[in-house]
C-alpha positions as a printed Julia matrix, in Angstrom:
421×3 Matrix{Float64}:
 -27.19  38.08   -8.44
 -29.61  35.26   -7.83
 -33.18  35.16   -9.11
 -36.05  33.27   -7.5
 -39.05  32.27   -9.56
 -42.14  30.62   -8.03
 -44.43  28.89  -10.53
 -48.18  28.84  -10.07
 -48.0   25.24   -8.81
 -45.59  26.22   -6.04
 -42.32  24.9    -7.6
 -39.48  27.23   -6.72
 -36.62  27.84   -9.17
 -33.44  29.64   -8.15
 -30.98  30.71  -10.85
 -27.51  32.04  -10.07
 -25.51  33.16  -13.16
 -21.74  33.17  -12.64
 -19.4   35.12  -14.93
 -16.22  33.4   -13.77
 -16.95  29.7   -14.39
 -17.41  27.31  -17.32
 -19.44  24.87  -15.32
 -23.17  24.39  -14.54
 -24.69  22.68  -11.56
 -28.3   21.53  -11.38
 -29.51  20.78   -7.85
 -33.0   19.67   -6.78
 -33.99  19.59   -3.17
 -37.2   18.02   -1.89
 -38.49  18.72    1.58
 -38.48  15.2     2.85
 -36.15  13.07    4.96
 -36.18  10.97    8.09
 -38.13  13.61   10.08
 -40.98  13.07    7.64
 -41.14   9.26    8.21
 -43.15   7.07   10.51
 -41.54   4.21   12.39
 -42.82   1.51   10.06
 -41.06   3.11    7.06
 -37.98   4.63    8.73
 -35.28   4.73    6.1
 -37.5    5.06    3.11
 -36.35   8.62    2.22
 -32.81   7.39    1.88
 -33.76   4.12    0.14
 -35.97   6.04   -2.33
 -33.04   8.37   -3.1
 -31.04   5.27   -4.1
 -33.86   3.99   -6.25
 -34.08   7.15   -8.4
 -30.75   6.09  -10.02
 -31.97   2.58  -10.78
 -34.14   3.57  -13.78
 -36.94   5.69  -15.19
 -39.31   5.14  -18.09
 -37.02   7.23  -20.35
 -33.84   5.7   -18.95
 -34.8    2.15  -17.83
 -31.48   1.03  -16.42
 -28.92   2.46  -13.99
 -26.4    2.47  -16.84
 -28.68   4.59  -18.98
 -28.58   7.26  -16.25
 -24.91   7.08  -15.42
 -23.27   6.57  -18.8
 -24.28   9.92  -20.38
 -23.01  11.81  -17.27
 -19.78   9.77  -17.19
 -19.24  10.4   -20.88
 -19.04  14.18  -20.35
 -16.95  13.89  -17.18
 -19.78  15.02  -14.96
 -20.02  14.88  -11.2
 -23.33  13.7    -9.87
 -24.8   12.15   -6.72
 -27.7   12.33   -4.25
 -28.01  12.67   -0.5
 -30.62  12.37    2.24
 -30.77  14.21    5.55
 -33.39  14.55    8.25
 -35.18  17.43    6.43
 -34.38  17.18    2.74
 -33.33  14.9    -0.11
 -31.16  16.21   -2.88
 -30.09  15.28   -6.41
 -27.38  17.07   -8.37
 -25.2   17.0   -11.42
 -22.36  19.3   -12.44
 -20.5   19.51  -15.76
 -19.18  21.74  -18.5
 -21.74  24.42  -19.1
 -22.24  23.17  -22.71
 -24.07  20.22  -21.27
 -26.68  22.19  -19.31
 -29.61  20.67  -21.11
 -28.48  17.16  -20.43
 -28.05  17.86  -16.74
 -31.52  19.45  -16.53
 -33.09  16.52  -18.36
 -31.49  13.77  -16.22
 -31.99  15.48  -12.83
 -35.67  16.26  -13.59
 -36.16  12.7   -14.9
 -34.79  10.87  -11.84
 -36.55  13.26   -9.43
 -39.95  12.87  -11.02
 -40.08   9.56  -12.8
 -38.34   6.69  -10.95
 -39.63   3.23  -12.0
 -39.35   1.65   -8.51
 -38.88  -1.74  -10.24
 -39.41  -4.44   -7.64
 -36.44  -6.47   -8.83
 -34.21  -3.43   -8.53
 -35.63  -2.71   -5.04
 -34.76  -6.26   -3.99
 -31.19  -5.81   -5.21
 -30.75  -2.42   -3.69
 -31.72  -3.72   -0.21
 -28.37  -5.39    0.0
 -26.58  -2.12   -0.97
 -28.47  -0.17    1.76
 -27.77  -2.85    4.35
 -24.09  -2.84    3.47
 -24.13   0.94    3.79
 -25.59   0.61    7.29
 -22.91  -2.03    8.12
 -20.21   0.33    6.87
 -21.41   3.1     9.17
 -21.51   0.64   12.11
 -17.81  -0.04   11.4
 -16.95   3.68   11.38
 -16.83   4.86   15.01
 -16.3    8.46   14.05
 -19.61   8.28   12.07
 -21.44   6.02   14.54
 -20.98   8.47   17.42
 -23.14  10.92   15.42
 -26.04   8.42   15.48
 -25.51   7.85   19.18
 -25.57  11.61   19.77
 -28.87  12.12   17.83
 -30.5    9.2    19.65
 -29.34  10.66   22.96
 -30.8   14.1    22.22
 -34.14  13.1    20.65
 -34.77   9.41   21.44
 -37.55   7.45   19.88
 -39.05  10.03   17.51
 -38.22  10.95   13.91
 -35.62  13.52   14.98
 -33.76  10.76   16.81
 -33.95   8.02   14.17
 -31.11   7.0    11.84
 -31.57   8.39    8.36
 -30.43   5.09    6.83
 -33.1    3.19    8.76
 -33.03  -0.21   10.39
 -32.22  -3.45    8.51
 -35.49  -5.12    9.47
 -37.49  -2.23    7.98
 -35.28  -1.97    4.87
 -36.01  -5.71    4.26
 -39.8   -5.11    4.32
 -40.15  -2.03    2.12
 -41.76  -2.79   -1.29
 -42.78  -0.99   -4.45
 -46.1    0.23   -3.09
 -44.34   1.93   -0.14
 -42.07   3.85   -2.5
 -44.82   4.86   -4.95
 -46.95   6.18   -2.04
 -44.1    8.07   -0.39
 -42.97   9.61   -3.63
 -46.55  10.75   -4.38
 -46.99  12.2    -0.88
 -43.78  14.15   -0.73
 -42.33  14.81   -4.19
 -44.68  17.63   -4.93
 -44.17  21.07   -6.49
 -44.57  23.03   -3.25
 -42.03  20.73   -1.55
 -39.43  21.15   -4.28
 -36.72  23.68   -5.11
 -34.58  23.56   -8.27
 -31.38  25.56   -8.27
 -29.15  26.1   -11.29
 -25.81  27.91  -10.98
 -22.97  28.64  -13.28
 -22.64  29.54  -16.96
 -26.37  30.12  -17.52
 -29.02  32.52  -18.76
 -31.64  32.67  -16.06
 -34.64  33.29  -18.26
 -33.66  30.41  -20.54
 -33.24  28.03  -17.62
 -36.55  28.94  -16.06
 -38.44  28.19  -19.31
 -36.72  24.81  -19.64
 -37.53  23.86  -16.05
 -41.17  24.79  -16.58
 -41.3   22.2   -19.32
 -39.17  19.45  -17.69
 -41.0   19.72  -14.34
 -44.38  20.17  -15.96
 -45.62  16.82  -14.68
 -44.81  17.35  -11.0
 -47.77  17.04   -8.65
 -49.36  20.22   -7.4
 -50.9   18.58   -4.34
 -49.82  19.81   -0.9
 -46.92  17.71    0.41
 -47.13  16.11    3.84
 -45.5   17.91    6.73
 -42.8   16.51    8.94
 -43.4   15.45   12.55
 -42.14  18.28   14.84
 -39.37  17.28   17.22
 -39.96  17.32   20.99
 -37.15  18.16   23.38
 -37.1   17.27   27.06
 -34.13  17.36   29.42
 -33.72  18.18   33.11
 -30.1   17.16   33.9
 -26.85  16.17   32.14
 -27.21  13.07   30.08
 -24.94  10.61   28.29
 -25.12   7.54   26.07
 -22.41   4.96   25.72
 -22.03   2.57   22.75
 -19.6   -0.18   23.48
 -17.19  -1.04   20.64
 -13.73  -2.42   20.87
 -11.78   0.38   19.31
  -8.24   1.76   19.44
  -9.63   5.28   19.74
 -12.56   6.71   21.67
 -14.91   8.96   19.75
 -16.92  11.5    21.66
 -19.47  14.26   21.03
 -19.78  16.58   23.99
 -22.07  19.61   23.84
 -25.46  21.09   24.59
 -28.78  21.93   23.05
 -28.69  25.22   21.21
 -30.8   27.27   18.73
 -32.86  26.39   15.69
 -32.52  28.25   12.35
 -35.33  30.77   13.28
 -33.4   32.07   16.27
 -31.01  34.97   15.51
 -28.88  33.95   18.51
 -27.55  31.19   16.33
 -25.08  33.7    14.79
 -23.51  34.23   18.2
 -23.58  30.49   18.77
 -21.73  29.99   15.43
 -19.03  32.47   16.49
 -18.83  30.69   19.86
 -18.36  27.33   18.17
 -15.67  28.77   15.92
 -13.72  30.19   18.85
 -13.87  26.82   20.61
 -13.14  24.46   17.73
 -13.31  26.12   14.33
  -9.8   25.68   13.08
  -6.28  24.51   13.93
  -5.72  27.62   16.07
  -9.01  27.31   17.95
  -9.02  26.81   21.72
  -9.87  23.12   21.79
  -7.7   22.08   18.81
  -4.77  23.86   20.37
  -5.42  22.29   23.76
  -6.31  18.67   22.89
  -4.05  18.11   19.9
  -1.13  20.55   20.16
  -0.74  20.87   23.95
  -2.01  17.51   25.25
  -1.21  15.32   22.17
  -4.33  13.34   23.04
  -6.53  13.65   19.93
  -6.31  13.48   16.13
  -9.41  15.3    15.04
 -11.07  18.02   17.12
 -13.88  20.29   15.91
 -16.76  22.23   17.39
 -19.94  22.87   15.33
 -23.25  24.71   15.78
 -25.92  22.68   14.03
 -29.35  24.28   13.45
 -32.43  22.74   11.81
 -36.01  23.97   11.57
 -36.95  22.73   15.02
 -33.78  21.67   16.82
 -30.22  22.86   17.36
 -27.09  21.98   19.24
 -23.49  23.08   19.76
 -21.05  20.26   20.26
 -17.41  19.22   20.1
 -16.43  16.04   18.28
 -13.07  14.4    18.89
 -11.21  11.15   18.36
  -9.19  10.64   21.57
  -6.81   8.4    23.41
  -8.71   5.64   25.14
  -6.63   5.88   28.27
  -7.18   9.62   28.64
 -10.93   9.89   27.97
 -11.72  11.13   31.47
  -9.0   13.81   31.33
 -10.03  15.04   27.89
 -13.72  15.26   28.76
 -12.81  17.3    31.83
 -10.59  19.55   29.73
 -13.41  20.25   27.21
 -15.85  21.0    29.98
 -13.28  23.34   31.56
 -13.1   25.28   28.32
 -16.89  25.52   28.23
 -16.84  26.9    31.76
 -14.15  29.44   30.89
 -15.93  30.77   27.86
 -19.19  31.29   29.73
 -17.41  33.04   32.55
 -14.79  35.22   30.9
 -15.67  37.45   27.97
 -13.61  36.67   24.84
 -11.15  39.35   23.78
 -11.83  41.55   20.72
  -8.82  40.03   18.97
 -10.12  36.45   19.43
 -13.6   37.49   18.47
 -12.45  39.22   15.24
 -10.28  36.25   14.36
 -13.28  33.94   14.61
 -15.46  36.25   12.54
 -12.79  36.64    9.88
 -12.33  32.83    9.81
 -16.04  32.42    9.21
 -16.18  35.14    6.55
 -13.18  33.69    4.7
 -14.63  30.19    4.89
 -17.92  31.38    3.46
 -16.28  33.17    0.53
 -14.2   30.07   -0.27
 -17.19  27.81   -0.01
 -19.2   29.54   -2.69
 -16.54  29.87   -5.35
 -17.85  26.91   -7.41
 -21.19  26.43   -9.1
 -22.14  23.4    -7.0
 -21.44  25.1    -3.66
 -23.23  28.32   -4.75
 -26.31  26.33   -5.78
 -26.23  24.59   -2.44
 -25.85  27.87   -0.5
 -29.08  29.27   -1.97
 -31.05  26.05   -2.28
 -30.55  24.83    1.25
 -31.78  28.11    2.68
 -34.83  28.1     0.5
 -35.86  24.51    1.26
 -35.52  25.01    5.01
 -36.75  28.58    5.55
 -38.32  29.67    2.26
 -36.19  32.82    2.52
 -32.64  33.57    1.56
 -29.83  35.57    3.11
 -27.3   36.69    0.47
 -23.64  36.04    1.3
 -22.91  39.71    1.86
 -25.89  40.01    4.28
 -24.85  36.85    6.11
 -21.36  38.35    6.58
 -22.98  41.46    8.08
 -24.87  39.33   10.61
 -21.64  37.53   11.56
 -19.72  40.83   11.86
 -22.47  42.26   14.04
 -21.88  39.65   16.8
 -20.29  41.18   19.87
 -18.25  39.7    22.72
 -21.29  40.26   24.98
 -23.43  38.24   22.5
 -20.95  35.39   22.67
 -20.88  35.47   26.45
 -24.64  35.46   26.64
 -24.92  32.56   24.22
 -22.34  30.52   26.16
 -24.11  31.16   29.43
 -27.43  30.12   27.92
 -26.13  27.02   26.1
 -23.66  25.59   28.61
 -26.12  24.78   31.38
 -26.44  21.43   33.22
 -29.94  20.79   31.92
 -28.74  21.09   28.3
 -25.45  19.19   28.54
 -24.98  15.87   26.72
 -22.17  13.39   25.98
 -22.15  10.59   23.42
 -19.27   7.99   23.4
 -18.26   5.15   21.12
 -15.4    3.17   22.61
 -14.18   0.2    24.65
 -16.14   1.05   27.8
 -19.12  -0.72   29.36
 -19.83   1.41   32.47
 -21.5    4.82   31.98
 -21.32   6.01   35.58
 -17.71   7.31   35.6
 -18.59   9.49   32.61
 -21.89  10.66   34.03
 -20.05  11.78   37.15
 -17.84  14.04   34.97
 -20.8   15.97   33.57
 -20.65  19.11   35.6
 -20.65  22.61   34.13
């Protein structure tokens, strides 16, 4: 059973004791990411995340941070999304105090040494270059740009090279001060722990965190009247597509029906689109459909890596499946299979201390409320075939339909002409 503790300064602590593990995971999430940026500092959330591992007053070098964790065989990393930045470490439960000390230290006390910033620019730029050379990753950036355009929701989390080259120490210090505040931060600890003991230690370790009100993100604006597409030319041996539609944000309970809908379409190797595109047509390697929900946006989309020569045929086939599922109610057997798939996946995903910490912490940072696994399963099981049909009819409409492509094509018009639903 998890326990949530909110300190007087607004810092939230979530503890999840686990009887069946010998590990501990410490995860800190801060409510900041690319949706919190302005254009002149786009990419700073991600760059700052890198810089936290470059040294603190207590641990002045990258080696001083990494070596103690490597010595105990720990797993550790950080990540940045549109709406949160996270830092975590996982190890044998005997090393709980070390994990708490290091994660709190890098979250609160980065040096932002100018010389290290200058060196890390090259690392960030090479990361951007790497993503440019990964069409299956690049198509996601094209998709987000297509949906949201020139606003924070549509910007690349990694930023642009010209901005990365301009950011300096003052930018990082100000951004950290503005966003890394108590009310913007959640600390989750899961595994072989005593909750009360952990809370007391976090009170001390995070005692210096600012209690000022963190700055809010810039709300996303959505506007679309007809099907839209965006093509990114790249000479590739495989075309990568994302084809889908605007859907629901995390506040909308219809998202549970949308998640079941996505699972039926592309949530496993026996799903409709995997069976069609890979097993029957032999035209794709990866095929998956996801429902993605954030605090102010949402979409349901199918991603696939497909045969260049059959791109038209495959796009038509996906659209035909969308038309079918919004016209013909799914059978009880297919509905139950999807719900059991989702329930089983959830249970498997929270077996480990790191995944369990993530399950609770992500909900808290985004919604400031938590649905327990057993309650989430009840919401999934409550979805009916009528709910799925209504969601499909609402989502798969011409004015919500979008297609992003990365591949060896220069003319958008033939693809635009396909977008009928």
